[in-house]
C-alpha positions as a Markdown table, in Angstrom:
| # | Residue | x | y | z |
|---|---|---|---|---|
| 1 | Unk | 0.1 | -0.3 | 0.3 |
| 2 | Unk | 1.4 | 3.5 | -0.9 |
| 3 | Unk | 2.0 | 6.3 | 1.2 |
| 4 | Unk | -1.5 | 8.1 | 0.5 |
| 5 | Unk | -3.4 | 5.1 | 1.0 |
| 6 | Unk | -1.8 | 4.1 | 4.1 |
| 7 | Unk | -2.8 | 7.6 | 5.4 |
| 8 | Unk | -6.1 | 7.5 | 3.8 |
| 9 | Unk | -7.1 | 4.3 | 5.7 |
| 10 | Unk | -5.4 | 5.7 | 8.8 |
| 11 | Unk | -7.5 | 8.7 | 8.7 |
| 12 | Unk | -11.1 | 6.3 | 8.9 |
| 13 | Unk | -9.8 | 3.8 | 11.4 |
| 14 | Unk | -8.7 | 6.7 | 13.5 |
| 15 | Unk | -10.5 | 10.0 | 12.9 |
| 16 | Unk | -9.0 | 12.4 | 15.3 |
| 17 | Unk | -6.1 | 12.9 | 13.0 |
| 18 | Unk | -8.6 | 14.4 | 10.5 |
| 19 | Unk | -8.3 | 18.4 | 10.4 |
| 20 | Unk | -12.3 | 18.1 | 10.5 |
| 21 | Unk | -12.5 | 16.4 | 13.3 |
| 22 | Unk | -10.4 | 18.5 | 15.7 |
| 23 | Unk | -12.3 | 21.5 | 14.0 |
| 24 | Unk | -15.6 | 19.8 | 15.2 |
| 25 | Unk | -14.2 | 19.3 | 18.9 |
| 26 | Unk | -13.1 | 22.5 | 18.8 |
| 27 | Unk | -16.6 | 23.0 | 17.8 |
| 28 | Unk | -18.7 | 21.2 | 20.2 |
| 29 | Unk | -19.8 | 24.2 | 22.3 |
| 30 | Unk | -21.0 | 26.0 | 19.8 |
| 31 | Unk | -22.8 | 23.1 | 18.0 |
| 32 | Unk | -24.6 | 22.0 | 21.5 |
| 33 | Unk | -25.6 | 25.7 | 22.0 |
| 34 | Unk | -26.9 | 26.4 | 18.0 |
| 35 | Unk | -26.9 | 23.3 | 16.1 |
| 36 | Unk | -23.6 | 23.9 | 13.9 |
| 37 | Unk | -20.0 | 23.8 | 14.3 |
| 38 | Unk | -19.5 | 27.2 | 13.6 |
| 39 | Unk | -16.9 | 27.3 | 10.8 |
| 40 | Unk | -19.2 | 27.0 | 8.4 |
| 41 | Unk | -18.9 | 23.4 | 7.1 |
| 42 | Unk | -22.7 | 23.3 | 7.0 |
| 43 | Unk | -23.5 | 26.0 | 4.2 |
| 44 | Unk | -20.5 | 24.9 | 2.2 |
| 45 | Unk | -22.1 | 21.1 | 2.2 |
| 46 | Unk | -25.1 | 23.0 | 1.2 |
| 47 | Unk | -22.6 | 23.7 | -2.1 |
| 48 | Unk | -21.4 | 21.2 | -2.5 |
| 49 | Unk | -24.5 | 19.3 | -3.1 |
| 50 | Unk | -25.8 | 21.7 | -5.6 |
| 51 | Unk | -22.6 | 21.5 | -7.5 |
| 52 | Unk | -22.2 | 17.7 | -7.4 |
| 53 | Unk | -24.8 | 15.8 | -7.0 |
| 54 | Unk | -27.4 | 14.9 | -9.7 |
| 55 | Unk | -30.9 | 16.5 | -9.1 |
| 56 | Unk | -33.7 | 15.3 | -8.3 |
| 57 | Unk | -31.3 | 12.1 | -7.5 |
| 58 | Unk | -31.8 | 11.3 | -3.8 |
| 59 | Unk | -28.6 | 8.4 | -4.1 |
| 60 | Unk | -26.3 | 11.0 | -5.8 |
| 61 | Unk | -26.9 | 13.6 | -3.0 |
| 62 | Unk | -27.0 | 11.3 | -0.3 |
| 63 | Unk | -23.4 | 10.0 | -1.8 |
| 64 | Unk | -22.3 | 14.1 | -1.8 |
| 65 | Unk | -22.9 | 14.3 | 1.3 |
| 66 | Unk | -20.8 | 11.2 | 2.3 |
| 67 | Unk | -18.2 | 12.0 | -0.1 |
| 68 | Unk | -18.3 | 15.8 | 2.1 |
| 69 | Unk | -17.9 | 14.3 | 5.7 |
| 70 | Unk | -15.3 | 12.1 | 4.9 |
| 71 | Unk | -12.9 | 14.0 | 2.4 |
| 72 | Unk | -13.7 | 17.6 | 3.5 |
| 73 | Unk | -15.5 | 18.7 | 7.0 |
| 74 | Unk | -17.0 | 15.8 | 9.3 |
| 75 | Unk | -21.1 | 15.9 | 10.0 |
| 76 | Unk | -23.0 | 15.4 | 12.6 |
| 77 | Unk | -25.9 | 13.6 | 11.0 |
| 78 | Unk | -26.3 | 9.3 | 10.9 |
| 79 | Unk | -24.0 | 8.7 | 8.2 |
| 80 | Unk | -23.9 | 6.0 | 5.5 |
| 81 | Unk | -23.1 | 2.4 | 8.1 |
| 82 | Unk | -25.9 | 3.4 | 10.6 |
| 83 | Unk | -28.0 | 5.1 | 7.9 |
| 84 | Unk | -28.5 | 1.7 | 6.6 |
| 85 | Unk | -30.4 | 0.3 | 10.0 |
| 86 | Unk | -32.6 | 3.4 | 9.2 |
| 87 | Unk | -33.3 | 2.5 | 5.8 |
| 88 | Unk | -34.4 | -0.9 | 6.9 |
| 89 | Unk | -36.7 | 0.6 | 9.7 |
| 90 | Unk | -38.4 | 2.6 | 7.0 |
| 91 | Unk | -39.0 | -0.3 | 4.7 |
| 92 | Unk | -39.8 | -2.7 | 7.5 |
| 93 | Unk | -42.5 | -0.4 | 9.3 |
| 94 | Unk | -44.1 | 1.4 | 5.8 |
| 95 | Unk | -45.3 | 4.4 | 7.3 |
| 96 | Unk | -47.9 | 7.6 | 5.6 |
| 97 | Unk | -46.8 | 10.0 | 8.4 |
| 98 | Unk | -43.5 | 10.4 | 9.9 |
| 99 | Unk | -41.9 | 12.6 | 12.8 |
| 100 | Unk | -38.4 | 13.2 | 12.5 |
| 101 | Unk | -36.7 | 15.5 | 15.6 |
| 102 | Unk | -33.9 | 16.8 | 14.0 |
| 103 | Unk | -32.8 | 18.1 | 10.6 |
| 104 | Unk | -29.5 | 19.7 | 10.2 |
| 105 | Unk | -28.6 | 18.8 | 6.7 |
| 106 | Unk | -31.2 | 17.0 | 5.7 |
| 107 | Unk | -29.1 | 14.1 | 5.2 |
| 108 | Unk | -31.6 | 11.5 | 7.2 |
| 109 | Unk | -34.6 | 13.3 | 5.3 |
| 110 | Unk | -33.2 | 12.5 | 2.2 |
| 111 | Unk | -32.5 | 8.7 | 2.9 |
| 112 | Unk | -35.7 | 8.7 | 4.9 |
| 113 | Unk | -37.7 | 11.0 | 1.7 |
| 114 | Unk | -36.6 | 8.6 | -1.0 |
| 115 | Unk | -38.2 | 4.9 | 0.7 |
| 116 | Unk | -41.9 | 6.6 | 0.9 |
| 117 | Unk | -44.4 | 5.4 | -0.7 |
| 118 | Unk | -47.1 | 7.9 | -2.4 |
| 119 | Unk | -49.0 | 9.7 | -0.7 |
| 120 | Unk | -46.4 | 9.3 | 2.9 |
| 121 | Unk | -45.0 | 12.6 | 4.3 |
| 122 | Unk | -42.5 | 12.8 | 6.6 |
| 123 | Unk | -41.9 | 16.5 | 8.4 |
| 124 | Unk | -38.6 | 17.1 | 10.4 |
| 125 | Unk | -38.4 | 19.4 | 13.6 |
| 126 | Unk | -35.0 | 21.9 | 13.7 |
| 127 | Unk | -34.6 | 23.8 | 16.2 |
| 128 | Unk | -31.9 | 26.3 | 13.8 |
| 129 | Unk | -33.6 | 28.5 | 11.1 |
| 130 | Unk | -29.9 | 28.5 | 9.1 |
| 131 | Unk | -30.1 | 24.3 | 9.4 |
| 132 | Unk | -33.4 | 24.2 | 8.6 |
| 133 | Unk | -33.1 | 26.1 | 4.8 |
| 134 | Unk | -29.8 | 24.8 | 4.2 |
| 135 | Unk | -32.0 | 20.9 | 4.8 |
| 136 | Unk | -34.9 | 22.5 | 3.2 |
| 137 | Unk | -32.1 | 23.3 | -0.1 |
| 138 | Unk | -31.2 | 19.9 | -0.2 |
| 139 | Unk | -34.3 | 18.2 | 0.2 |
| 140 | Unk | -35.1 | 20.4 | -2.8 |
| 141 | Unk | -32.2 | 18.8 | -4.7 |
| 142 | Unk | -32.9 | 15.5 | -4.1 |
| 143 | Unk | -36.4 | 16.6 | -5.8 |
| 144 | Unk | -38.0 | 15.5 | -2.0 |
| 145 | Unk | -39.5 | 18.9 | -1.6 |
| 146 | Unk | -42.8 | 17.3 | -1.9 |
| 147 | Unk | -43.0 | 14.7 | 0.6 |
| 148 | Unk | -41.0 | 16.0 | 2.9 |
| 149 | Unk | -41.4 | 19.3 | 4.9 |
| 150 | Unk | -39.1 | 21.1 | 7.5 |
| 151 | Unk | -40.6 | 23.3 | 10.3 |
| 152 | Unk | -38.7 | 25.2 | 12.7 |
| 153 | Unk | -39.1 | 24.8 | 16.2 |
| 154 | Unk | -38.4 | 21.9 | 19.0 |
| 155 | Unk | -40.8 | 20.0 | 21.3 |
| 156 | Unk | -39.6 | 21.6 | 24.2 |
| 157 | Unk | -41.0 | 24.8 | 23.6 |
| 158 | Unk | -44.1 | 25.1 | 25.5 |
| 159 | Unk | -46.7 | 23.6 | 23.0 |
| 160 | Unk | -45.8 | 25.8 | 20.4 |
| 161 | Unk | -44.1 | 23.0 | 17.8 |
| 162 | Unk | -46.8 | 20.4 | 18.5 |
| 163 | Unk | -49.3 | 22.9 | 18.1 |
| 164 | Unk | -48.1 | 24.1 | 14.6 |
| 165 | Unk | -47.7 | 20.0 | 14.2 |
| 166 | Unk | -51.1 | 19.1 | 14.9 |
| 167 | Unk | -52.7 | 22.2 | 12.5 |
| 168 | Unk | -50.6 | 22.3 | 10.0 |
| 169 | Unk | -49.3 | 18.6 | 9.1 |
| 170 | Unk | -51.8 | 17.0 | 10.5 |
| 171 | Unk | -50.2 | 15.0 | 13.7 |
| 172 | Unk | -53.0 | 13.6 | 16.1 |
| 173 | Unk | -54.0 | 10.7 | 17.5 |
| 174 | Unk | -52.5 | 7.7 | 16.7 |
| 175 | Unk | -51.5 | 9.1 | 13.5 |
| 176 | Unk | -47.8 | 8.6 | 13.7 |
| 177 | Unk | -46.2 | 5.9 | 12.2 |
| 178 | Unk | -42.5 | 6.4 | 12.9 |
| 179 | Unk | -39.6 | 9.0 | 14.3 |
| 180 | Unk | -36.6 | 9.2 | 13.8 |
| 181 | Unk | -34.9 | 10.9 | 16.7 |
| 182 | Unk | -31.1 | 12.5 | 16.1 |
| 183 | Unk | -31.1 | 15.5 | 17.5 |
| 184 | Unk | -30.2 | 16.9 | 21.0 |
| 185 | Unk | -29.8 | 13.4 | 23.3 |
| 186 | Unk | -30.6 | 15.4 | 26.7 |
| 187 | Unk | -34.3 | 15.8 | 25.1 |
| 188 | Unk | -35.0 | 12.0 | 24.0 |
| 189 | Unk | -36.7 | 10.9 | 26.4 |
| 190 | Unk | -38.7 | 14.3 | 27.3 |
| 191 | Unk | -39.6 | 14.6 | 23.9 |
| 192 | Unk | -40.8 | 10.9 | 23.7 |
| 193 | Unk | -42.9 | 11.5 | 26.4 |
| 194 | Unk | -44.4 | 14.6 | 25.1 |
| 195 | Unk | -45.5 | 12.6 | 22.1 |
| 196 | Unk | -46.8 | 10.0 | 24.0 |
| 197 | Unk | -48.8 | 12.3 | 26.1 |
| 198 | Unk | -50.2 | 13.8 | 22.9 |
| 199 | Unk | -51.1 | 10.2 | 21.8 |
| 200 | Unk | -49.8 | 10.5 | 18.9 |
| 201 | Unk | -48.3 | 7.3 | 18.7 |
| 202 | Unk | -50.4 | 3.8 | 17.7 |
| 203 | Unk | -49.4 | 0.1 | 19.0 |
| 204 | Unk | -46.8 | -0.8 | 16.3 |
| 205 | Unk | -45.3 | 3.0 | 15.6 |
| 206 | Unk | -41.6 | 2.9 | 15.0 |
| 207 | Unk | -38.9 | 5.2 | 17.1 |
| 208 | Unk | -35.3 | 5.2 | 15.5 |
| 209 | Unk | -33.1 | 6.7 | 17.9 |
| 210 | Unk | -29.1 | 7.5 | 16.8 |
| 211 | Unk | -26.4 | 8.4 | 18.6 |
| 212 | Unk | -27.3 | 6.1 | 22.3 |
| 213 | Unk | -23.9 | 5.3 | 23.3 |
| 214 | Unk | -22.2 | 8.5 | 21.8 |
| 215 | Unk | -22.3 | 11.0 | 22.8 |
| 216 | Unk | -25.4 | 8.9 | 25.1 |
| 217 | Unk | -28.8 | 8.9 | 26.0 |
| 218 | Unk | -28.5 | 6.8 | 28.8 |
| 219 | Unk | -32.1 | 8.1 | 30.9 |
| 220 | Unk | -33.7 | 6.8 | 27.6 |
| 221 | Unk | -32.1 | 3.6 | 27.1 |
| 222 | Unk | -32.8 | 2.9 | 30.8 |
| 223 | Unk | -36.4 | 3.7 | 29.9 |
| 224 | Unk | -36.3 | 1.6 | 26.8 |
| 225 | Unk | -35.0 | -1.3 | 28.4 |
| 226 | Unk | -37.3 | -0.9 | 31.8 |
| 227 | Unk | -40.1 | -0.7 | 29.2 |
| 228 | Unk | -39.4 | -4.1 | 27.3 |
| 229 | Unk | -42.2 | -6.1 | 26.4 |
| 230 | Unk | -44.4 | -3.7 | 28.3 |
| 231 | Unk | -45.0 | -0.5 | 26.5 |
| 232 | Unk | -42.0 | -1.1 | 24.2 |
| 233 | Unk | -40.0 | -3.8 | 22.1 |
| 234 | Unk | -36.5 | -2.9 | 21.1 |
| 235 | Unk | -33.6 | -3.9 | 19.1 |
| 236 | Unk | -30.2 | -2.2 | 19.8 |
| 237 | Unk | -28.2 | -2.7 | 17.3 |
| 238 | Unk | -24.6 | -2.0 | 17.4 |
| 239 | Unk | -22.5 | 0.3 | 15.1 |
| 240 | Unk | -20.3 | 2.8 | 14.7 |
| 241 | Unk | -19.9 | 6.7 | 15.4 |
| 242 | Unk | -20.9 | 8.5 | 11.8 |
| 243 | Unk | -17.7 | 7.8 | 9.5 |
| 244 | Unk | -15.2 | 6.3 | 11.1 |
| 245 | Unk | -14.5 | 2.6 | 12.4 |
| 246 | Unk | -13.0 | 3.1 | 15.6 |
| 247 | Unk | -16.0 | 4.5 | 17.7 |
| 248 | Unk | -19.0 | 2.7 | 18.8 |
| 249 | Unk | -22.6 | 3.6 | 18.9 |
| 250 | Unk | -25.5 | 2.1 | 19.2 |
| 251 | Unk | -28.9 | 3.0 | 17.5 |
| 252 | Unk | -32.1 | 1.5 | 18.8 |
| 253 | Unk | -35.0 | 0.6 | 17.2 |
| 254 | Unk | -38.4 | 0.4 | 19.5 |
| 255 | Unk | -41.9 | -0.2 | 18.6 |
| 256 | Unk | -44.9 | 1.2 | 20.6 |
| 257 | Unk | -46.7 | -1.8 | 22.3 |
| 258 | Unk | -49.6 | 0.2 | 23.8 |
């Protein structure tokens, strides 16, 4: 193996040798506070997709995002490895109405939207307005803006976003077939409880949660384990943190039993 090949393999195995990971680490406080790293990578990702991905081709858009994240700047979306778990869960559920918590730059919305049957809809909630605009541009380029909507807000805002979802997007009693959770891990369990209290789930509704090990959602994991066989049936998928092969992560695929 030549030096370039060895270097590429090392960067894939040990992410911390990548400058973009170091920048991500330095920008983590800003990311947790604002939803963006602070070095412009999210807007640069949008520009990269518009310049290099084929319009109206979701798989080309996903490939462009994966390439950007591996070669240029690390992104905090679900990534290609764990994305296959999300794909499988969506295919198994055959959902008609889906809710995503955490759009970021639209990667998982593209993954999900491309698999939806005619008439199915995904609504993605993103608290950062700039991220929401980036996600909308990415989804439009993928040709999915007719089936995926991005709403600016968060479920823990005192009810405003829940009201908007109910009155403008048709969310209501037992209407939600699928939920993907990939935002602040501290909000995983509170937001799930908000959805449950609203009565939006029905027996068989699927809830997929990313990053349960890194950065970690211990209260959410504990809840699902305690409720196994009672309110939920959960499969724990072991995988890796996006775009590397060193750090381990866990994705939970849970089915509501009622």
